[in-house]
C-alpha positions in Angstrom: 5.6 -24.5 -8.1 4.3 -24.1 -4.6 1.5 -26.2 -3.2 -1.1 -23.4 -2.6 -3.7 -26.0 -1.6 -2.1 -26.9 1.7 -2.4 -23.4 3.1 -5.0 -22.0 0.7 -6.4 -19.3 2.9 -2.9 -17.8 3.7 -1.9 -18.1 0.1 -5.0 -16.2 -1.0 -4.4 -13.5 1.6 -0.8 -13.1 0.2 -2.0 -12.5 -3.4 -4.9 -10.1 -2.8 -4.3 -6.9 -4.8 -1.6 -8.7 -6.9 -1.5 -8.3 -10.7 -0.9 -11.2 -13.0 2.8 -11.0 -12.5 2.6 -11.1 -8.7 0.4 -14.2 -8.8 2.7 -15.9 -11.3 5.7 -15.2 -9.0 3.7 -16.2 -5.8 3.0 -19.5 -7.4 6.7 -20.0 -8.0 6.2 -20.4 -11.8 9.2 -18.3 -12.6 11.5 -20.8 -10.8 10.2 -23.8 -12.9 13.0 -24.1 -15.5 12.1 -27.5 -16.9 8.4 -26.6 -17.6 7.5 -25.1 -21.0 5.8 -21.7 -21.1 2.6 -23.4 -22.0 2.8 -25.8 -19.1 3.4 -22.9 -16.7 0.4 -21.1 -18.2 -1.7 -24.2 -17.6 -0.6 -24.2 -14.0 -1.8 -20.6 -13.7 -5.1 -21.7 -15.2 -5.3 -24.7 -12.8 -4.8 -22.3 -9.8 -7.4 -19.8 -11.0 -9.9 -22.7 -11.6 -9.3 -24.0 -8.1 -9.7 -20.6 -6.6 -12.9 -19.9 -8.6 -14.4 -23.3 -7.5 -13.6 -22.4 -3.9 -15.2 -19.0 -4.3 -12.0 -17.1 -3.6 -11.5 -15.6 -7.0 -14.5 -14.2 -8.8 -14.8 -12.6 -12.2 -14.9 -8.9 -11.9 -15.7 -6.1 -14.4 -13.3 -3.2 -13.5 -15.0 -0.7 -15.8 -18.5 -1.3 -14.3 -17.1 -2.0 -10.9 -19.1 -5.1 -10.3 -18.7 -8.9 -10.0 -19.8 -11.1 -12.9 -21.8 -14.2 -12.0 -22.0 -15.8 -15.4 -22.5 -19.3 -14.2 -19.8 -20.4 -16.7 -17.4 -23.2 -15.8 -14.1 -22.0 -14.2 -12.1 -22.9 -17.2 -14.3 -20.7 -19.4 -14.0 -17.8 -16.9 -10.2 -18.2 -16.9 -10.1 -18.3 -20.7 -12.2 -15.1 -20.9 -10.0 -13.3 -18.4 -6.7 -14.3 -20.1 -8.1 -14.4 -23.7 -5.4 -11.8 -24.8 -2.4 -13.6 -23.2 0.3 -13.7 -25.8 1.1 -17.4 -25.3 1.8 -18.2 -29.0 4.2 -15.3 -29.3 6.4 -16.4 -26.4 9.4 -18.8 -26.6 8.7 -22.4 -25.8 10.9 -22.3 -22.7 11.5 -19.3 -20.4 8.7 -17.3 -21.9 8.3 -15.6 -18.6 11.6 -13.9 -19.1 10.4 -12.4 -22.4 9.6 -8.7 -22.6 6.2 -9.5 -24.1 5.4 -11.6 -21.1 6.4 -8.8 -18.7 4.6 -6.2 -20.7 1.4 -8.2 -20.4 1.5 -9.6 -16.9 2.8 -6.4 -15.2 -0.3 -4.6 -16.3 -2.8 -7.5 -16.2 -5.0 -6.5 -13.2 -8.4 -6.7 -14.7 -10.9 -9.5 -14.9 -10.8 -10.9 -11.4 -11.0 -10.0 -7.8 -10.0 -12.0 -4.7 -12.8 -12.5 -2.2 -11.4 -12.6 1.4 -13.4 -14.0 4.3 -16.6 -13.8 2.3 -16.9 -10.0 2.8 -14.0 -8.1 1.2 -13.3 -7.8 -2.5 -9.6 -7.2 -3.2 -9.0 -5.8 -6.6 -5.5 -6.0 -8.2 -3.6 -2.7 -8.0 
């Protein structure tokens, strides 16, 4: 997994408009062969929490086209965004090579937006 914290601004610019799969790949999680699927998912959660705390990812309602400022802790926000992630249906290892993973992450583009330079919301395509 890459260290997104060392060059956080550049990393965030590189993932704006990315869906769940693009973020997973940008984090380098698909290259982590010794980690379980659950451990990889927790690393994704760790990243989202970090980005939420640093006001770079915000919760976003795609249907209503507006940000959600719930005041909930970042872990609660992540759990809400990815509540339907099929973690328990995936293999213990290499779950990110499973068709169910791809089917979910390739179309997972709702629930968040990237905030760039405090002025621009970038929604996943």
